[in-house]
DRENVO-10389 format. One record per residue: residue number from 0; x, y, z of N, C-alpha, C, CB in turn. Coordinates in Angstrom, 3 decimals. Glycine has a CB too. Example, Ala and Ser with C-alpha at 12.3 -4.5 7.8 and 13.67 -1.06 7.14 Angstrom:
# DRENVO-10389
{0, {13.190, -5.690, 7.800}, {12.300, -4.500, 7.800}, {13.200, -3.300, 7.800}, {11.308, -4.473, 9.046}} {1, {12.850, -2.250, 7.080}, {13.670, -1.060, 7.140}, {12.900, 0.030, 7.870}, {14.084, -0.598, 5.725}} 
***
This chain:
# DRENVO-10389
{0, {-15.593, 23.502, 24.932}, {-15.279, 23.281, 23.493}, {-14.385, 22.046, 23.283}, {-14.576, 24.535, 22.898}} {1, {-14.631, 21.182, 22.494}, {-13.855, 20.066, 22.239}, {-12.845, 20.412, 21.053}, {-14.784, 18.860, 21.921}} {2, {-11.548, 20.057, 21.254}, {-10.602, 20.348, 20.275}, {-10.729, 19.414, 19.120}, {-9.268, 20.309, 20.837}} {3, {-10.372, 19.853, 17.956}, {-10.386, 19.036, 16.736}, {-9.138, 18.200, 16.692}, {-10.496, 19.911, 15.466}} {4, {-9.347, 16.926, 16.168}, {-8.153, 15.994, 16.001}, {-7.937, 15.991, 14.445}, {-8.436, 14.405, 16.632}} {5, {-6.762, 16.276, 14.135}, {-6.437, 16.353, 12.655}, {-5.653, 15.077, 12.329}, {-5.562, 17.700, 12.267}} {6, {-6.124, 14.346, 11.376}, {-5.328, 13.119, 10.931}, {-4.284, 13.548, 9.967}, {-6.240, 12.014, 10.253}} {7, {-3.209, 12.824, 9.912}, {-2.162, 13.160, 9.019}, {-2.377, 12.244, 7.773}, {-0.730, 12.975, 9.703}} {8, {-2.243, 12.875, 6.577}, {-2.356, 12.135, 5.314}, {-0.973, 12.153, 4.637}, {-3.472, 12.767, 4.367}} {9, {-0.584, 11.039, 4.229}, {0.698, 10.865, 3.574}, {0.435, 10.216, 2.136}, {1.669, 9.942, 4.490}} {10, {1.130, 10.649, 1.089}, {0.990, 10.029, -0.207}, {2.410, 9.781, -0.715}, {0.147, 10.925, -1.201}} {11, {2.613, 8.740, -1.472}, {3.887, 8.503, -2.130}, {3.717, 7.565, -3.336}, {4.897, 7.916, -1.132}} {12, {4.432, 7.774, -4.413}, {4.235, 6.998, -5.616}, {5.475, 6.047, -5.734}, {4.066, 7.953, -6.907}} {13, {5.259, 4.943, -6.432}, {6.347, 3.983, -6.660}, {5.933, 3.189, -7.888}, {6.608, 3.033, -5.390}} {14, {6.947, 2.785, -8.713}, {6.658, 1.926, -9.835}, {6.811, 0.458, -9.340}, {7.619, 2.248, -11.063}} {15, {5.782, -0.383, -9.574}, {5.893, -1.809, -9.183}, {6.763, -2.512, -10.074}, {4.585, -2.496, -9.156}} {16, {7.821, -3.145, -9.590}, {8.812, -3.927, -10.321}, {9.182, -5.150, -9.557}, {10.044, -3.110, -10.610}} {17, {8.752, -6.329, -10.060}, {8.917, -7.470, -9.275}, {8.960, -8.629, -10.309}, {7.770, -7.611, -8.187}} {18, {9.803, -9.680, -9.982}, {9.776, -10.867, -10.826}, {8.482, -11.383, -11.057}, {10.556, -11.894, -10.294}} {19, {8.150, -11.842, -12.247}, {6.797, -12.337, -12.500}, {6.362, -13.471, -11.493}, {6.723, -12.863, -13.957}} {20, {7.328, -14.318, -11.211}, {6.949, -15.517, -10.344}, {6.685, -15.069, -8.876}, {8.128, -16.631, -10.360}} {21, {7.035, -13.848, -8.568}, {6.886, -13.402, -7.136}, {5.737, -12.302, -6.989}, {8.302, -12.800, -6.606}} {22, {5.104, -11.887, -8.092}, {4.216, -10.841, -8.071}, {3.060, -11.078, -7.087}, {3.734, -10.613, -9.419}} {23, {2.302, -12.095, -7.246}, {1.300, -12.437, -6.330}, {1.604, -12.522, -4.821}, {0.822, -13.629, -6.736}} {24, {2.726, -13.142, -4.532}, {3.080, -13.189, -3.131}, {3.583, -11.845, -2.596}, {4.121, -14.243, -2.915}} {25, {4.132, -10.973, -3.521}, {4.579, -9.700, -3.122}, {3.355, -8.862, -2.752}, {5.415, -9.049, -4.221}} {26, {2.273, -9.014, -3.562}, {1.009, -8.278, -3.261}, {0.371, -8.857, -2.046}, {0.013, -8.331, -4.447}} {27, {0.380, -10.145, -1.769}, {-0.183, -10.749, -0.541}, {0.518, -10.225, 0.605}, {-0.104, -12.254, -0.538}} {28, {1.818, -10.152, 0.618}, {2.607, -9.657, 1.785}, {2.337, -8.174, 2.037}, {4.139, -9.878, 1.552}} {29, {2.194, -7.443, 0.898}, {1.860, -5.967, 0.990}, {0.547, -5.768, 1.805}, {1.689, -5.323, -0.489}} {30, {-0.450, -6.683, 1.513}, {-1.860, -6.553, 2.143}, {-1.567, -6.901, 3.677}, {-3.062, -7.659, 1.407}} {31, {-0.776, -7.878, 3.973}, {-0.509, -8.260, 5.387}, {0.136, -7.115, 6.061}, {0.386, -9.524, 5.504}} {32, {1.140, -6.572, 5.472}, {1.853, -5.373, 6.049}, {0.882, -4.208, 6.305}, {2.996, -4.889, 5.076}} {33, {0.053, -3.864, 5.311}, {-0.874, -2.709, 5.413}, {-1.877, -3.016, 6.636}, {-1.699, -2.487, 3.969}} {34, {-2.214, -4.265, 6.821}, {-3.260, -4.647, 7.898}, {-2.590, -4.477, 9.267}, {-3.803, -6.212, 7.725}} {35, {-1.328, -4.237, 9.366}, {-0.662, -4.027, 10.698}, {-0.871, -2.692, 11.222}, {0.802, -4.263, 10.629}} {36, {-1.282, -1.733, 10.359}, {-1.382, -0.310, 10.747}, {-2.797, 0.129, 11.055}, {-0.828, 0.564, 9.654}} {37, {-3.007, 1.060, 11.877}, {-4.270, 1.600, 12.225}, {-4.806, 2.518, 11.087}, {-4.153, 2.355, 13.544}} {38, {-3.929, 3.170, 10.470}, {-4.324, 4.155, 9.398}, {-5.165, 3.569, 8.357}, {-3.130, 4.745, 8.734}} {39, {-5.893, 4.316, 7.621}, {-6.673, 3.921, 6.539}, {-5.678, 4.068, 5.374}, {-8.016, 4.774, 6.391}} {40, {-5.464, 2.957, 4.584}, {-4.477, 2.945, 3.572}, {-5.165, 2.495, 2.223}, {-3.288, 1.999, 3.990}} {41, {-4.909, 3.349, 1.200}, {-5.402, 3.017, -0.124}, {-4.174, 2.872, -1.144}, {-6.431, 4.147, -0.604}} {42, {-4.366, 1.989, -2.218}, {-3.570, 1.980, -3.274}, {-4.278, 2.564, -4.482}, {-3.100, 0.665, -3.488}} {43, {-3.577, 3.381, -5.294}, {-4.239, 4.094, -6.389}, {-3.426, 3.796, -7.629}, {-4.349, 5.656, -6.118}} {44, {-4.214, 3.233, -8.684}, {-3.569, 2.957, -9.951}, {-4.458, 3.373, -11.083}, {-3.212, 1.493, -10.071}} {45, {-3.913, 4.223, -11.908}, {-4.783, 4.706, -13.124}, {-6.089, 5.285, -12.693}, {-5.102, 3.524, -14.120}} {46, {-6.084, 6.141, -11.604}, {-7.328, 6.728, -11.260}, {-8.271, 5.810, -10.427}, {-7.993, 7.142, -12.502}} {47, {-7.930, 4.562, -10.182}, {-8.814, 3.670, -9.409}, {-8.096, 3.476, -8.065}, {-9.094, 2.252, -10.169}} {48, {-9.004, 3.372, -7.040}, {-8.459, 3.320, -5.637}, {-9.105, 2.096, -5.047}, {-8.783, 4.667, -4.750}} {49, {-8.189, 1.471, -4.147}, {-8.634, 0.315, -3.428}, {-8.062, 0.254, -2.044}, {-8.289, -0.905, -4.168}} {50, {-8.844, -0.266, -1.155}, {-8.357, -0.426, 0.195}, {-7.140, -1.452, 0.216}, {-9.543, -0.913, 1.128}} {51, {-5.939, -0.975, 0.765}, {-4.765, -1.677, 0.704}, {-4.823, -2.947, 1.645}, {-3.637, -0.748, 1.054}} {52, {-5.838, -3.021, 2.519}, {-6.014, -4.138, 3.382}, {-6.929, -5.178, 2.899}, {-6.456, -3.700, 4.622}} {53, {-7.400, -4.968, 1.664}, {-8.428, -5.897, 1.009}, {-7.831, -6.610, -0.121}, {-9.674, -5.134, 0.498}} {54, {-7.790, -7.903, -0.097}, {-7.226, -8.714, -1.215}, {-8.018, -8.489, -2.454}, {-7.211, -10.219, -0.879}} {55, {-9.389, -8.604, -2.357}, {-10.171, -8.276, -3.621}, {-9.996, -6.913, -4.128}, {-11.617, -8.466, -3.411}} {56, {-9.950, -5.964, -3.264}, {-9.705, -4.598, -3.668}, {-8.415, -4.362, -4.445}, {-9.702, -3.757, -2.485}} {57, {-7.281, -4.932, -3.880}, {-5.975, -4.746, -4.446}, {-5.964, -5.572, -5.785}, {-4.822, -5.209, -3.413}} {58, {-6.527, -6.713, -5.795}, {-6.588, -7.531, -7.021}, {-7.288, -6.781, -8.136}, {-7.311, -8.861, -6.754}} {59, {-8.379, -6.029, -7.816}, {-9.124, -5.357, -8.734}, {-8.336, -4.291, -9.515}, {-10.237, -4.791, -8.061}} {60, {-7.167, -3.851, -8.857}, {-6.398, -2.829, -9.551}, {-5.510, -3.420, -10.752}, {-5.487, -2.107, -8.503}} {61, {-5.368, -4.687, -10.779}, {-4.576, -5.339, -11.802}, {-3.190, -4.861, -11.816}, {-5.165, -5.147, -13.123}} {62, {-2.535, -4.879, -10.707}, {-1.191, -4.386, -10.576}, {-0.187, -5.324, -11.327}, {-0.825, -4.262, -9.073}} {63, {0.554, -4.758, -12.180}, {1.560, -5.544, -12.922}, {2.858, -4.775, -13.072}, {1.028, -5.934, -14.307}} {64, {3.937, -5.471, -13.431}, {5.186, -4.766, -13.594}, {5.120, -3.483, -14.452}, {6.163, -5.691, -14.183}} {65, {5.770, -2.499, -13.942}, {5.725, -1.144, -14.574}, {4.623, -0.312, -14.242}, {5.727, -1.239, -15.960}} {66, {3.698, -0.785, -13.445}, {2.516, 0.048, -13.021}, {2.971, 1.011, -12.008}, {1.344, -0.809, -12.444}} {67, {2.553, 2.244, -12.168}, {2.818, 3.287, -11.161}, {1.699, 3.177, -10.023}, {2.818, 4.771, -11.867}} {68, {2.045, 3.098, -8.800}, {1.131, 2.937, -7.741}, {1.313, 4.075, -6.776}, {1.307, 1.605, -7.073}} {69, {0.230, 4.711, -6.379}, {0.302, 5.708, -5.297}, {-0.259, 5.023, -4.086}, {-0.490, 7.049, -5.635}} {70, {0.507, 5.161, -2.950}, {0.069, 4.728, -1.650}, {-0.395, 5.938, -0.906}, {1.176, 3.989, -0.887}} {71, {-1.530, 5.862, -0.328}, {-2.171, 6.995, 0.352}, {-2.594, 6.463, 1.746}, {-3.439, 7.573, -0.493}} {72, {-2.149, 7.109, 2.740}, {-2.530, 6.622, 4.176}, {-2.953, 7.791, 4.932}, {-1.325, 5.900, 4.963}} {73, {-3.953, 7.671, 5.829}, {-4.383, 8.741, 6.717}, {-4.621, 8.121, 8.102}, {-5.682, 9.460, 6.169}} {74, {-3.912, 8.741, 9.074}, {-4.029, 8.241, 10.466}, {-2.755, 8.546, 11.239}, {-4.311, 6.706, 10.488}} {75, {-2.850, 8.191, 12.468}, {-1.660, 8.521, 13.406}, {-0.387, 7.871, 12.848}, {-1.920, 7.979, 14.935}} {76, {-0.443, 6.692, 12.343}, {0.677, 5.965, 11.861}, {0.899, 5.931, 10.375}, {0.574, 4.663, 12.318}} {77, {0.374, 6.885, 9.656}, {0.310, 7.005, 8.291}, {1.782, 6.963, 7.629}, {-0.442, 8.291, 7.974}} {78, {2.712, 7.827, 8.220}, {3.980, 7.938, 7.675}, {4.676, 6.539, 7.826}, {4.757, 9.091, 8.364}} {79, {4.570, 5.888, 8.918}, {5.167, 4.592, 9.205}, {4.584, 3.540, 8.196}, {4.884, 4.170, 10.721}} {80, {3.366, 3.606, 8.008}, {2.636, 2.656, 7.039}, {3.169, 2.875, 5.658}, {1.046, 2.887, 7.034}} {81, {3.187, 4.065, 5.156}, {3.619, 4.355, 3.804}, {5.144, 3.922, 3.680}, {3.403, 5.923, 3.469}} {82, {5.970, 4.292, 4.633}, {7.417, 3.916, 4.558}, {7.522, 2.405, 4.468}, {8.228, 4.447, 5.814}} {83, {6.821, 1.597, 5.333}, {6.862, 0.202, 5.297}, {6.402, -0.410, 3.983}, {6.079, -0.300, 6.377}} {84, {5.395, 0.115, 3.395}, {4.874, -0.376, 2.120}, {5.785, -0.124, 1.011}, {3.580, 0.223, 1.812}} {85, {6.347, 1.116, 0.933}, {7.300, 1.474, -0.023}, {8.565, 0.635, 0.068}, {7.606, 2.884, 0.114}} {86, {9.018, 0.432, 1.257}, {10.205, -0.347, 1.503}, {10.018, -1.839, 0.934}, {10.510, -0.349, 3.067}} {87, {8.793, -2.332, 1.269}, {8.536, -3.687, 0.852}, {8.491, -3.756, -0.716}, {7.192, -4.194, 1.488}} {88, {7.947, -2.811, -1.301}, {7.795, -2.861, -2.788}, {9.155, -2.671, -3.444}, {6.791, -1.756, -3.301}} {89, {9.987, -1.769, -2.865}, {11.286, -1.598, -3.452}, {12.194, -2.875, -3.377}, {11.962, -0.442, -2.768}} {90, {11.952, -3.631, -2.273}, {12.810, -4.749, -1.996}, {11.980, -5.859, -1.266}, {14.044, -4.286, -1.138}} {91, {11.150, -6.513, -2.013}, {10.230, -7.520, -1.419}, {10.989, -8.636, -0.702}, {9.333, -8.136, -2.514}} {92, {10.762, -8.809, 0.594}, {11.358, -9.919, 1.371}, {10.291, -10.965, 1.421}, {11.832, -9.483, 2.840}} {93, {10.466, -12.046, 0.747}, {9.464, -13.081, 0.774}, {10.038, -14.366, 1.209}, {8.826, -13.237, -0.542}} {94, {9.492, -14.978, 2.313}, {10.074, -16.250, 2.819}, {9.500, -17.371, 1.913}, {9.713, -16.504, 4.402}} {95, {10.324, -18.244, 1.511}, {9.861, -19.351, 0.699}, {9.815, -20.592, 1.482}, {10.714, -19.542, -0.490}} 
***
């Protein structure tokens, strides 16, 4: 008998709050950060869900200041992924 492997799912919500001039760069860095993890990661806004590793998908959500975003990740590094994305959105570090 082969044992079952259970993936860990993690969800957390945050309100997107970023200077207008940095919004696009913040989202681009978010996608880069999400791509560093093995977990499947989604961003959810107003009932719409997009792959957090896809620029087109994330852009289709129309994320703007004040938007509540849920980050959902499933996989071995799900908690690390959600923590990193939440941390980035709370305090975006953008090299200029």
